[in-house]
C-alpha positions as CSV (number, residue, x, y, z in Angstrom):
1,M,144.7,123.2,151.7
2,K,141.0,122.7,151.8
3,K,140.6,126.0,149.9
4,I,143.1,124.9,147.1
5,I,141.2,121.5,146.8
6,S,138.0,123.2,146.6
7,Y,139.3,125.6,144.0
8,L,140.7,122.7,142.0
9,D,137.3,120.9,142.2
10,N,135.5,124.0,141.1
11,S,137.9,124.4,138.1
12,S,137.4,120.8,137.2
13,Y,133.6,121.0,137.3
14,R,133.7,124.3,135.2
15,L,136.1,122.6,132.6
16,V,133.7,119.6,132.4
17,S,130.6,122.0,132.0
18,I,132.5,123.9,129.2
19,Y,133.4,120.6,127.5
20,R,129.8,119.5,127.6
21,L,128.6,122.8,126.3
22,L,131.0,122.6,123.4
23,L,130.0,119.1,122.7
24,V,126.3,120.1,122.6
25,A,127.2,123.1,120.3
26,V,129.1,121.2,117.9
27,S,126.5,118.3,117.8
28,L,123.6,121.0,117.0
29,L,125.9,122.5,114.4
30,V,126.5,119.2,112.7
31,L,122.9,117.9,113.1
32,S,121.1,121.3,112.3
33,P,120.6,120.7,108.6
34,Y,118.9,117.5,109.3
35,L,116.9,118.7,112.4
36,F,115.4,121.7,110.8
37,A,115.3,120.4,107.1
38,Q,111.7,120.3,105.7
39,S,110.4,116.8,105.0
40,P,109.7,115.9,101.3
41,D,105.9,116.0,101.9
42,D,106.2,119.5,103.3
43,L,108.2,120.7,100.3
44,I,105.8,119.0,97.8
45,K,103.0,120.8,99.4
46,E,104.9,124.1,99.3
47,A,105.9,123.5,95.6
48,N,102.3,122.6,94.6
49,K,101.2,125.9,96.3
50,L,103.8,127.9,94.4
51,Y,102.7,126.2,91.2
52,Q,99.1,127.1,91.7
53,E,100.1,130.7,92.4
54,Q,102.0,130.6,89.0
55,K,105.3,131.2,90.7
56,F,106.8,128.6,88.4
57,D,110.5,129.4,88.9
58,E,110.1,129.2,92.7
59,A,108.1,125.8,92.2
60,I,111.0,124.5,90.0
61,S,113.5,125.3,92.7
62,T,111.4,123.5,95.4
63,Y,110.8,120.5,93.3
64,T,114.5,120.4,92.5
65,K,115.3,120.6,96.1
66,I,113.1,117.6,97.0
67,L,115.1,115.5,94.3
68,S,118.4,116.6,95.7
69,Q,117.3,115.1,99.0
70,G,117.3,111.7,97.2
71,Y,113.5,111.4,96.9
72,E,112.0,110.7,93.4
73,S,108.7,109.6,92.1
74,S,106.9,109.7,88.7
75,S,104.5,112.3,90.2
76,L,107.3,114.6,91.3
77,Y,108.9,114.4,87.8
78,Y,105.4,115.1,86.4
79,N,104.9,118.2,88.5
80,L,108.4,119.4,87.8
81,G,107.9,118.9,84.1
82,N,104.6,120.9,84.2
83,A,106.3,123.8,86.0
84,Y,109.2,123.9,83.5
85,F,106.6,123.7,80.6
86,K,104.6,126.7,82.2
87,A,107.9,128.6,82.7
88,G,108.6,128.2,78.9
89,N,111.6,125.7,79.3
90,L,110.4,123.1,76.9
91,G,113.5,120.9,76.9
92,S,113.6,120.6,80.6
93,A,110.0,119.8,80.7
94,I,110.4,116.9,78.2
95,V,113.5,115.6,80.3
96,N,111.2,115.3,83.4
97,Y,108.2,113.9,81.6
98,E,110.6,111.2,80.1
99,K,112.0,110.5,83.6
100,G,108.5,110.2,85.0
101,L,107.6,107.7,82.3
102,K,110.8,105.8,83.0
103,L,109.4,105.1,86.6
104,S,105.7,104.6,85.5
105,P,105.6,103.6,81.8
106,G,101.9,103.2,81.8
107,D,101.0,106.8,83.2
108,D,98.4,108.4,80.9
109,D,98.8,111.9,82.3
110,I,102.6,112.0,81.8
111,S,102.3,110.4,78.3
112,Y,99.6,113.0,77.3
113,N,101.8,115.9,78.5
114,L,104.8,114.5,76.9
115,R,102.9,114.3,73.5
116,I,101.8,117.9,74.0
117,A,105.3,119.0,74.7
118,N,106.9,117.0,71.8
119,A,104.3,118.6,69.5
120,R,105.9,121.9,70.2
121,T,109.3,120.9,69.2
122,V,110.9,122.3,66.0
123,D,112.7,119.1,64.8
124,K,110.3,116.3,63.4
125,I,112.7,113.5,62.7
126,S,111.4,110.1,61.3
127,E,113.1,107.2,62.9
128,L,114.9,104.6,60.6
129,P,112.7,101.6,59.9
130,K,112.9,98.7,62.2
131,L,111.9,95.0,61.7
132,F,108.4,94.4,63.1
133,I,109.6,91.9,65.6
134,V,112.2,94.3,66.9
135,E,109.6,97.1,67.2
136,W,107.3,94.7,68.9
137,W,109.8,93.6,71.4
138,N,111.0,97.0,72.3
139,L,107.3,98.0,73.0
140,L,106.9,94.9,75.2
141,I,110.0,95.3,77.3
142,T,109.2,99.0,77.9
143,S,105.5,98.5,78.8
144,F,106.7,98.2,82.6
145,S,109.6,99.5,84.4
146,T,112.5,97.3,85.6
147,S,110.9,97.2,89.1
148,G,107.5,96.3,87.4
149,W,108.9,93.4,85.6
150,A,110.8,92.2,88.8
151,L,107.6,92.3,90.5
152,I,105.8,90.3,87.9
153,T,108.7,87.8,87.9
154,V,108.3,87.2,91.7
155,L,104.5,86.7,91.5
156,I,104.9,84.1,88.8
157,F,107.6,82.3,90.6
158,W,105.4,82.1,93.7
159,I,102.5,80.7,91.5
160,L,105.1,78.1,90.2
161,L,106.1,77.2,93.7
162,G,102.4,76.9,94.7
163,S,101.7,74.6,91.9
164,I,104.8,72.4,92.6
165,G,103.6,72.1,96.2
166,A,100.0,71.3,95.2
167,F,101.2,68.7,92.9
168,Y,103.4,66.8,95.4
169,F,101.0,67.1,98.4
170,A,97.6,66.7,96.8
171,K,95.9,63.3,97.2
172,R,93.5,63.6,94.4
173,A,94.5,62.9,90.9
174,K,92.3,65.7,89.4
175,I,94.1,68.3,91.6
176,Q,97.4,66.8,90.6
177,R,96.5,67.2,86.9
178,V,95.4,70.8,87.3
179,S,98.6,71.6,89.4
180,L,100.8,70.1,86.6
181,M,99.1,72.1,84.0
182,V,99.3,75.4,86.0
183,G,102.9,74.5,86.9
184,S,104.0,73.9,83.3
185,L,102.3,77.1,82.1
186,S,103.8,79.1,85.0
187,L,107.2,77.7,84.3
188,A,107.0,78.8,80.6
189,V,105.7,82.2,81.6
190,F,108.4,82.4,84.2
191,I,111.2,81.8,81.7
192,I,109.8,84.3,79.3
193,V,109.3,87.0,81.9
194,V,112.9,86.4,83.3
195,V,114.2,87.1,79.7
196,I,112.2,90.1,79.4
197,L,113.4,91.4,82.8
198,I,117.0,90.9,81.7
199,S,116.3,92.6,78.4
200,R,114.6,95.6,80.2
201,Y,117.5,95.9,82.6
202,N,120.0,95.8,79.9
203,H,118.0,98.3,78.0
204,E,118.2,100.8,80.8
205,A,121.7,100.0,81.7
206,V,123.2,100.3,78.2
207,T,121.0,102.8,76.4
208,N,121.2,106.4,77.5
209,Y,118.9,109.0,76.2
210,G,119.2,112.7,76.4
211,I,117.0,115.9,75.5
212,L,118.4,119.2,74.2
213,T,117.6,121.9,76.6
214,E,119.2,124.9,74.7
215,E,116.9,126.6,72.3
216,I,119.2,125.9,69.3
217,Y,122.6,124.2,69.0
218,S,125.1,123.4,66.1
219,V,126.3,119.9,66.7
220,K,129.9,119.4,66.1
221,G,131.9,116.8,64.1
222,A,134.3,116.2,67.1
223,P,134.4,116.9,70.8
224,D,135.9,120.3,70.3
225,F,134.5,123.8,70.1
226,K,136.8,124.5,67.1
227,S,135.5,121.5,65.1
228,S,133.2,122.1,62.2
229,D,129.4,122.3,62.5
230,I,127.6,119.4,60.8
231,F,123.9,119.8,61.5
232,V,121.6,121.9,63.8
233,I,119.2,120.6,66.4
234,H,116.6,122.4,68.5
235,E,115.2,122.4,72.0
236,G,113.3,119.2,73.0
237,I,114.9,116.9,70.5
238,K,115.6,113.3,71.9
239,F,118.8,111.5,71.0
240,T,120.8,108.4,72.1
241,V,124.0,109.1,74.0
242,E,126.7,106.7,72.6
243,D,129.9,108.0,74.2
244,Q,131.4,110.6,76.4
245,V,134.8,112.5,76.1
246,N,135.5,114.8,78.9
247,E,132.7,117.3,78.9
248,W,131.2,116.2,75.6
249,Y,128.6,113.6,74.5
250,K,128.6,111.7,71.3
251,I,124.9,111.6,70.1
252,R,122.8,109.8,67.6
253,L,119.5,111.0,66.3
254,A,116.6,108.8,65.5
255,D,117.5,109.2,61.7
256,G,121.0,108.1,62.2
257,K,122.9,111.4,62.2
258,V,125.8,111.4,64.5
259,G,127.7,114.3,66.2
260,W,129.0,115.9,69.4
261,I,127.5,118.3,71.8
262,P,128.7,119.6,75.2
263,K,127.2,118.1,78.4
264,N,125.8,121.4,79.6
265,V,123.3,121.9,76.7
266,C,121.3,118.8,77.4
267,G,119.6,116.7,80.1
268,L,119.9,112.9,80.5
269,I,116.9,110.9,81.1
């Protein structure tokens, strides 16, 4: 009887041990991509090294891997754009420069490289003339990113609150007068900046831009490969995406021309 009990105890112990080993093995299998994945910083160093060694295709692959992990920054898009430019992919370079500028509108390095890349494009299209006030407003709202305008709004709001607090709690009339002036000015600026922030957000949410990444493409009159060609565009040209039907984008050029291209020949900004 004791032998039977001992055997059962040993069997139970072995089953528990096997169960634990299986649990550990499954856990390692599930977590291994996270445990052994390189950090974004390590990948950036690796990609930069590959770029310096002129291994541009490998650098592109590594930079893209960083983006696939959910990490993005203006400097990352700048480096990826440079790698594409060196590899001879003008359209993809412009896409990434534009994405970098979207995050950091005032970046001089990205702006300079984007101008260099745009200078190499075939299509030189003049924009339809706009009213001065419209041009000025668009320049104003795009001078900072949405997050930049949001930060400015918060700072001005705190200045407004501080001036209100100083007005109510100050005992000297001079301080109250200054607080009232600062508060009035802050309120006016706050309202203006909120309007700009909303406009900037709507500009990003509503307006989609794209860049042709193919060397040349004949734009179609309808979202169908069998439809007629209406005009030709070349790599690097920028356009507005107005609509989408299945795997097709309806695009509008700066000069007003409208047509359809498949999604796989362009990159969205």
